[in-house]
C-alpha positions in Angstrom: 106.8 114.3 119.7 104.4 115.1 117.1 100.7 114.2 116.0 101.5 112.7 112.6 101.8 109.3 114.1 98.5 109.5 116.1 96.7 107.1 113.8 99.2 105.4 111.7 100.1 102.5 114.1 96.5 101.5 114.8 96.4 98.4 112.6 100.1 97.4 113.1 100.3 97.6 116.9 97.3 95.3 117.5 99.0 92.3 115.9 102.4 93.0 117.5 101.6 93.9 121.1 101.4 91.1 123.5 102.7 90.0 126.9 103.2 93.2 128.9 102.8 95.4 125.8 106.5 95.9 125.2 106.1 96.4 121.5 103.5 99.1 122.1 106.0 100.9 124.4 108.6 100.7 121.6 106.1 102.5 119.4 105.7 105.1 122.1 109.4 105.6 122.2 109.5 106.0 118.4 106.5 108.4 118.6 108.1 110.7 121.2 111.7 110.7 119.8 111.4 112.6 116.5 112.3 115.9 114.8 112.3 117.8 118.1 115.3 115.8 119.3 117.4 117.3 116.4 116.8 120.8 117.6 117.6 120.1 121.2 121.4 120.3 121.1 121.4 124.0 120.1 118.8 124.8 122.7 121.0 123.0 125.3 124.1 125.0 124.3 122.3 128.3 124.6 120.7 127.6 128.0 123.8 125.9 129.6 124.3 122.3 130.5 123.2 122.5 134.2 120.0 124.5 133.5 119.2 122.2 130.5 119.7 119.0 132.6 117.5 120.3 135.4 114.7 121.6 133.1 114.5 118.6 130.8 114.3 116.3 133.8 111.5 118.3 135.4 109.6 118.6 132.1 110.0 114.8 131.5 108.4 114.3 134.9 105.6 116.7 134.1 105.0 115.0 130.8 104.9 111.6 132.5 102.4 112.9 135.0 100.0 114.2 132.3 100.4 110.9 130.4 99.1 109.0 133.4 96.2 111.5 133.5 95.3 110.7 129.9 95.5 106.9 130.5 93.1 107.4 133.5 90.7 109.4 131.4 90.8 106.7 128.7 89.7 104.1 131.3 87.0 106.5 132.6 85.8 107.1 129.1 85.6 103.3 128.5 83.6 103.0 131.7 81.3 105.8 130.7 80.6 104.2 127.3 80.0 100.8 128.8 77.6 102.2 131.3 75.7 104.2 128.7 75.5 101.1 126.6 74.2 99.0 129.5 71.6 101.7 130.3 70.4 101.7 126.7 70.0 97.9 126.8 67.9 98.2 129.9 65.8 100.9 128.3 65.3 98.7 125.2 64.4 95.7 127.3 62.0 97.8 129.2 60.4 99.0 126.0 60.0 95.5 124.8 58.3 94.3 128.0 56.1 97.4 128.6 53.6 96.3 126.1 52.8 93.2 128.2 52.9 95.0 131.6 50.7 97.6 133.2 53.2 98.3 135.9 54.4 101.8 135.0 56.8 101.8 137.9 58.9 99.0 136.3 59.1 101.0 133.1 60.3 104.1 135.0 62.9 102.1 136.7 64.1 100.7 133.4 64.5 104.2 132.1 66.5 105.5 135.1 69.5 107.7 134.1 73.0 106.5 134.6 73.7 109.5 136.9 71.3 108.1 139.5 72.5 104.5 139.6 75.9 103.3 140.9 78.2 101.7 138.4 79.4 99.3 141.1 76.1 97.5 141.1 76.7 96.3 137.5 80.3 95.4 138.2 79.1 93.0 141.0 76.8 91.2 138.7 79.6 89.4 137.1 80.4 91.8 134.3 83.9 92.7 133.1 85.6 95.6 134.8 84.1 98.8 133.4 87.5 100.5 133.5 89.2 98.0 131.1 90.7 100.0 128.2 89.3 98.1 125.3 87.7 100.7 123.1 89.9 103.3 121.5 88.6 106.8 122.6 90.5 109.6 121.0 91.2 112.9 122.8 88.6 114.7 120.8 85.9 112.2 121.8 87.1 112.4 125.5 86.8 116.2 125.3 83.2 115.8 123.9 82.3 113.5 126.8 83.7 115.5 129.7 83.8 119.1 128.4 81.1 121.6 127.6 80.8 123.0 124.1 83.2 125.9 124.9 85.8 123.4 126.2 85.4 121.2 123.2 86.0 124.1 120.8 89.0 125.3 122.8 90.5 121.8 122.6 90.1 121.7 118.8 91.6 125.2 118.5 94.6 124.1 120.6 95.2 120.9 118.6 94.8 122.9 115.3 97.4 125.5 116.4 99.8 122.7 117.3 99.3 120.9 114.0 99.9 124.2 112.1 103.2 124.5 114.1 104.1 121.0 113.2 103.5 121.5 109.5 105.5 124.8 109.5 108.4 123.0 111.3 108.4 120.2 108.8 107.9 122.5 105.8 111.1 124.3 106.9 113.2 121.4 107.9 113.2 119.6 104.6 114.2 122.6 102.4 116.9 123.5 105.0 118.5 120.1 104.7 118.3 120.1 100.9 119.8 123.6 100.8 122.7 122.7 103.0 123.5 119.7 100.9 123.0 121.3 97.5 124.9 124.5 98.4 128.2 122.7 98.8 128.0 122.3 102.6 130.3 119.3 102.3 133.5 121.2 102.0 135.2 119.6 105.0 135.6 123.0 106.5 135.6 121.4 109.9 132.5 123.2 110.8 134.4 126.5 111.1 132.3 128.4 108.6 128.9 129.8 109.5 126.9 130.6 106.4 124.5 133.5 106.0 121.3 133.5 104.0 122.8 136.1 101.6 125.8 133.9 100.8 125.9 132.6 97.2 124.7 129.1 96.5 124.8 128.7 92.7 126.3 131.8 91.1 123.9 134.7 91.7 121.4 132.5 93.5 121.7 133.0 97.3 121.2 130.4 99.9 117.9 132.0 100.9 116.7 131.8 97.3 117.8 128.1 97.1 115.8 127.4 100.3 112.7 128.9 98.8 113.2 127.0 95.6 113.3 123.8 97.5 110.3 124.8 99.6 108.4 125.5 96.4 109.3 122.0 95.1 108.4 120.5 98.5 105.0 122.2 98.4 104.2 121.1 94.8 105.2 117.5 95.4 103.6 117.0 98.9 100.9 119.6 99.0 98.4 117.8 96.8 98.2 114.9 99.4 96.3 117.4 101.6 93.4 117.1 99.2 93.2 113.3 99.5 93.3 110.7 102.3 97.0 109.9 102.7 97.8 106.6 104.4 101.3 105.5 105.5 102.1 101.8 105.1 103.5 99.6 107.8 106.7 98.9 105.8 107.3 102.7 105.3 107.0 103.1 109.0 109.6 100.4 109.6 111.9 101.9 107.0 111.7 105.4 108.4 112.1 104.1 112.0 115.2 102.1 111.0 116.7 105.2 109.3 116.0 107.3 112.3 117.8 105.0 114.7 120.7 104.5 112.4 121.2 108.2 112.2 120.7 108.9 115.9 123.1 106.1 116.9 125.7 107.2 114.4 125.6 110.8 115.7 126.0 109.8 119.3 128.9 107.3 118.6 130.7 109.8 116.3 130.5 112.6 118.9 131.7 110.2 121.7 134.6 109.1 119.6 135.7 112.7 119.0 135.3 113.6 122.6 137.2 110.5 123.6 140.1 111.6 121.4 140.1 115.0 123.2 139.1 116.8 120.0 135.9 118.1 121.4 135.4 121.8 120.6 132.4 122.4 122.8 132.6 124.6 125.9 129.0 125.2 126.9 128.1 127.6 129.7 126.9 126.2 133.0 123.8 128.4 132.9 122.3 131.1 130.6 118.8 132.2 131.5 118.3 133.9 128.2 118.1 130.5 126.5 115.6 129.0 128.9 112.3 130.1 127.2 113.4 128.5 123.9 114.7 125.4 125.7 111.3 125.1 127.4 109.4 125.1 124.1 111.8 122.6 122.5 111.6 120.2 125.5 107.8 120.3 125.7 107.6 119.7 122.0 110.1 116.8 122.3 108.0 115.0 125.0 104.7 115.3 123.1 102.8 112.1 122.9 99.5 112.7 124.9 97.4 113.2 121.8 98.5 109.8 120.4 98.1 107.6 123.6 94.7 106.2 122.7 96.1 104.7 119.5 99.1 103.3 121.3 97.8 102.0 124.6 94.4 100.6 123.5 95.7 97.7 121.3 98.0 96.4 124.1 96.5 93.1 125.2 97.8 93.1 128.8 97.7 96.5 130.5 98.4 95.4 134.1 101.9 96.9 134.0 101.3 99.7 131.4 101.9 102.3 134.1 105.3 100.9 135.0 106.3 100.5 131.4 105.3 104.0 130.5 107.5 105.2 133.4 110.4 103.1 132.1 109.9 104.5 128.6 110.1 108.1 129.9 113.3 107.3 131.9 114.8 105.8 128.7 113.8 108.7 126.5 115.1 111.2 129.1 118.4 109.4 129.1 118.5 109.3 125.3 117.9 113.1 125.0 120.5 113.9 127.6 123.1 111.6 125.9 122.4 113.0 122.4 122.4 116.7 123.6 125.4 116.4 125.9 127.6 114.7 123.3 126.6 117.4 120.9 127.4 120.4 123.1 130.8 119.0 124.2 131.7 117.8 120.7 130.9 121.0 118.7 131.5 124.6 119.3 128.2 126.0 120.6 128.3 128.9 118.1 128.5 126.5 115.2 125.6 124.2 116.2 122.9 124.1 113.5 119.2 124.2 114.2 119.1 120.7 112.6 121.8 118.8 114.4 122.4 116.3 111.6 123.9 119.1 109.5 126.9 119.4 111.9 128.2 116.1 110.5 127.9 117.1 106.8 130.8 119.6 106.7 133.2 118.3 109.3 135.5 115.6 108.0 137.3 115.5 111.4 134.1 113.9 112.7 132.9 112.0 109.7 135.2 111.6 106.6 133.0 109.1 104.6 131.1 111.1 102.0 128.2 108.6 101.7 127.5 108.8 105.4 127.7 112.6 105.4 125.1 112.7 102.7 123.0 110.2 104.5 122.9 112.3 107.7 122.4 115.5 105.7 119.4 114.1 103.8 118.1 112.0 106.7 115.4 114.6 107.7 114.2 114.8 104.1 113.3 111.1 104.0 111.6 110.8 107.4 109.8 114.2 107.4 108.5 114.0 103.9 106.7 110.7 104.6 105.0 112.3 107.7 104.0 115.7 106.3 100.9 114.4 104.3 99.6 112.6 107.4 99.9 115.7 109.6 98.1 117.7 106.9 95.3 115.3 106.6 94.9 115.1 110.4 94.8 118.9 110.5 92.2 119.1 107.7 90.0 116.6 109.5 90.2 118.5 112.7 89.1 121.6 110.9 86.1 119.7 109.6 85.3 118.4 113.1 85.5 121.9 114.6 82.9 123.2 112.1 80.9 119.9 112.2 77.4 120.4 110.9 74.9 118.1 112.6 73.0 116.1 110.1 74.5 117.8 107.1 77.5 117.6 104.7 79.7 120.3 103.3 79.4 121.5 99.7 82.0 119.9 97.4 84.0 123.1 97.0 84.3 123.6 100.8 85.1 119.9 101.5 87.6 119.3 98.8 89.1 122.8 98.2 88.6 125.2 101.1 89.5 122.9 104.0 92.7 121.6 102.3 93.7 125.2 101.3 93.3 126.6 104.8 95.3 123.6 106.0 98.2 123.9 103.6 98.7 127.6 102.9 99.4 129.1 106.4 102.3 126.8 107.3 103.9 127.2 103.9 103.7 130.9 104.2 105.3 130.8 107.6 108.1 128.6 106.2 108.6 131.1 103.4 109.0 133.9 105.9 111.4 132.1 108.3 113.4 128.9 108.6 114.5 129.4 112.2 113.7 125.9 113.3 114.7 126.5 116.9 112.2 129.4 117.2 109.4 127.5 115.4 109.8 124.4 117.6 110.1 126.6 120.7 107.0 128.7 120.0 104.9 125.6 119.0 106.0 123.7 122.1 105.6 126.7 124.5 102.1 127.6 123.4 100.1 124.8 121.7 102.4 122.2 123.2 101.6 123.5 126.7 97.9 123.3 126.0 98.0 119.7 124.7 100.6 118.4 127.1 99.5 120.1 130.4 96.2 122.0 130.3 94.0 119.6 128.3 95.0 116.4 130.3 94.7 118.2 133.6 91.1 119.4 132.8 90.2 116.1 131.3 91.1 114.1 134.4 89.5 116.7 136.7 86.2 116.6 134.9 86.3 112.9 134.2 86.6 112.2 138.0 83.8 114.7 138.8 81.6 113.3 136.0 81.9 109.7 137.1 81.7 110.3 140.9 77.9 110.3 141.1 77.6 106.9 139.3 80.5 105.1 141.2 80.1 103.3 144.5 82.7 104.2 147.1 84.5 100.9 146.5 84.7 101.3 142.7 88.2 102.1 141.8 89.7 103.0 138.4 92.5 100.5 138.1 94.3 102.7 135.6 94.0 105.8 137.8 97.1 108.0 137.9 99.5 107.6 140.8 99.1 111.4 141.0 95.5 111.0 142.1 95.3 113.9 144.6 93.7 117.0 143.2 96.8 118.9 144.3 98.6 117.5 141.2 95.9 118.7 138.8 96.2 122.3 140.1 100.0 122.1 140.2 100.0 121.2 136.5 97.6 124.1 135.7 99.6 126.6 137.7 102.8 125.4 136.1 101.3 125.8 132.6 100.1 129.3 133.4 103.5 130.3 134.8 105.2 128.9 131.7 102.9 130.7 129.3 103.4 134.0 131.1 107.2 133.5 131.3 107.6 132.8 127.7 105.3 135.6 126.6 107.1 138.1 128.8 110.4 137.0 127.4 109.2 137.5 123.8 107.9 140.9 124.6 111.1 142.0 126.4 113.2 140.6 123.6 111.2 142.5 121.0 111.4 145.7 123.1 115.2 145.5 123.2 115.4 145.2 119.5 
């Protein structure tokens, strides 16, 4: 779902992936299923179970389509890099022999541009398939290869906005969980009490004050990592992944048990269009993985069936999201569902009467999100540096070590201080920046990559990793869908504000 894991598996996957790359697909599953899944139940309850099921299925299909676009572009980028390298070798060889030859025509042929010579001629000479995905090419590099300068800048602006949203979501999620646990939200009130921000927490200290205290502590403890290069260890990854799956499995089983005993309190509507815009943003955010595909797919040793395994992964993830959300909306009263679903188990002893496990679920987001926050922050800081990259120069020390970290850290913390409505934060981030990264960027990348390589490919040269959605109709369909979604969400926000 989020970009924080875009680079952290690079070293680990390479040694684990083998065969048909099943371990790499497990990493993809873990990458997609993250914090966004915890905000999904409330969004499902507001939009209605039929509308939610239809929308999440369609958005899962759209995300899978653009994932195949990115994989195709990765292969095209590898082909482009190999061809450029081959051309440079020919130029170097020509330069080395030109001193001993008076034939200027030979030299000119040696310097011919790649756009004028078919790539297929080199493939037939016994070389490896140019479209093998061997070299990791990140999305920023792909954008630089196939977009003009304006397109590259727009890509980085989009990824930066998304990362800001990610940081704001994480900066709010941790203090919310700590506030709910610290403010006595383990009273076994059976989830029948809905707290307000103005309710007392410790004497005269309100819940909102407690939230801001925890946010301040969170900022002081984790903020300094933005000024350095944070790295997440392999063992910390394994620990957080294990905790995540224990928590998710526990919540699904507990909800199923309660529903099986006919104690379920949820009666969600069939459809409620007012909840659709937020559900859209949450679902887009929860299927986010396109920006991390180069780090996940490239190390897989055997990529012959990578397309089929990606499809299987998406079907599995869709089933998991539906199972988690449907058990939630039929187990708990829709009006009492929290933005962070784990909190529904902390104050309901009818569902979970073991204090240790209630605290575990209540604090679960604290452990997992806190370890990822520094990585997102460093990624955002580096993207800012790339956007303002100075050719042949370096930044002054103050700009490099102080200004960039501050513009990375301050805005999301300010947003988190102003609001802790996670559903809205996830919805807005997914609806705008998520739409750009998940739909618009992959569609334009595959369109320009195909057009860019067409002059240097023979008619028989086929990208073996090309998307099954190879017709240009699908590219325009994705772009039209993205435009419709952006207009729909924007119109809904404007109409909602007008009514207020």
